[in-house]
N, C-alpha and C positions, 0 to 999 in steps of 0.2 A: 151483230150486237151494237147497240147504241153507245156512243161516246159518253162516259160518265159525266162530262161537263154539261150534258143536256138532260140529266136525270130530273132536275126540277121542272123543266118544260114538259117532258114526257109524263111525269106524274100529274102535273096540272092538266094535261090533255086527257088523261084517263078520267079525271074527275069531270072534266068538261063533257066527255062522251057520255057519261052516265046521265046527264040532264039535257043532252042535245036532242033537239027535235028538228027534223028537216022541215023547214018553213015552206018548201015548195016554191020559194022565190025564184024568179027568172033571173038571168044574168044581166038584164038591162038595168039602166039607172032609172029607178022609179020616179025620181023628181027631175029627170032630164039634166042632171048636173054632173060636171067633172070638176074636181078640185085639185089643183097643182100646188103643193106646199112643200115646206122643208122637212127634212128628216129629224129636226130638233125634237127631242123627247118631251119638251114642254107643250107641244101642240097636239091636241086631240081633235082632229078635223071634224069628226061627227058631232061631238059635243059643242065645239066652237060655233057650229052653224045650225044647231038644233036639228040634226039629222039622225036617222037610225040606219042600221045596216040595210043595204039594198037601195037606199035613196040616191047614192052618188058613186061615181068612180073616183077613187082617191089615188093620186099619183104623187109620189114623194121622191125628192132627191135633195142633195146638199144645196142650199141656197134657193130652192124653189125656182130653178131656172128651166127655161124652155130648151132643153137639150134635144138632140136628134131622137133619143129614146122617148123622152116625154112627148115630143111631137108625134112620134109613131103611135104612142098610146092614145093620144087625143084623136088622131085620125081614125083609129079603130073604134074608139068610144063614140065618136060623133056619127060615123057612117054605119056602124053595126050594132051599137048598144044603147041607142036612144038618147044620147047626150045632145042637148040644145043650148046649154049655157056652160061657160067655163069661168071659174074663179081662180085667178092666180094669186096666191097668198104668201107674201114674204112676211118677215117678222122682225121685231126689234131684237137687239143683241145677237144678231146672227153672226156666226163665225166666218161666213163668206162675205159679209158686208164690212166695209171699213178697212179692207186690206186689198192689196194688189195680188195678182197671181204669183208674182215673184216672191212676195212675203209668205204666201201660203206654201209655195214650193219649198222655201227655206225651212219653214216649220216642219213640214212633212219629212223632208230630208233629215233634219235633226232628229225627229222622233223615230224614224224608221231605220236610220243608218244607211239608207240607200239613196241614190241620186234620183230626185223627182223632176229634174230639169226638162224632161220631155212631156210632162203632164200639163194638161189644161184643167184648172179647177173652177173657172168662171167666177172668181172672186171679183168684188166690185167696190170701189170707193164711193159710188153713188147708187145706192139701192133703188131709189125712185127712178133714176134714169134706166137702170137695168130692167126694172119692172116694165117700163114703157117700151123698151126695145124687145122684151120677150113677148109682150102683147102684140107688137107689130109683127113679130115673127109668126105668131099664130095666124094673124090676119092675112099674111102674105102667102100662106100655105095653099097651094092650088087644090089640095085634096079636102079642104074644108070649105063649107058654104060661106058666101059673103054675108049672110044674115045671122051667122053664129054670134050669140051674145057673149061678150067677154068682159070681165071686170078685173081690175087690179086693186089689191088691198094689202095693207100691212097690219098684222096681228101684233098687239102689244102683249108680250109674254108676262108682263107684271100686272096688268089690269084686266086682261081678257078682252079688251076692246078691239074690234075689227074696224079699221079706218080705211075708207076708200081713198086711193091715190087720186087727188083732184085732177092731175094731168094725164092719168092713164085713160086711154080711149075706152069708153063704155062703162067706166066706174061711176059710182054715185047712186 
């Protein structure tokens, strides 16, 4: 039996099933695109980029960082799922930007009541530098082709503007 805390989601899914039509869409990225962005609820990656379901592989994590798992997903997307371009999209007012990992650890410890000292959250005081480092990490991955097109951007959650980071390799 499902947890009652999820009844709203299960009811919504039942309504969704009633109008669901299998599109026959393949699992490949129809527009050859992968987007790595933040988990922030204010970001709708498909709408932000004028995409529809099936156009791109969407990878999300706190801070839009190129973690080991994000890189694993990119390697699979590029080598097996038709991705030829990668957009790394940070955003304004990000909880992971403007703080240090120590500050985030303290906030998490206070909120959880547990010791977060062993955790790495990848917070940054320089979001643009982190974006450039993350793009460099993608570039240096031996399982990705040298000609992979990579862009770094910052999404403004207040205006909807997507701004290329002028110093991020490949942006613009």
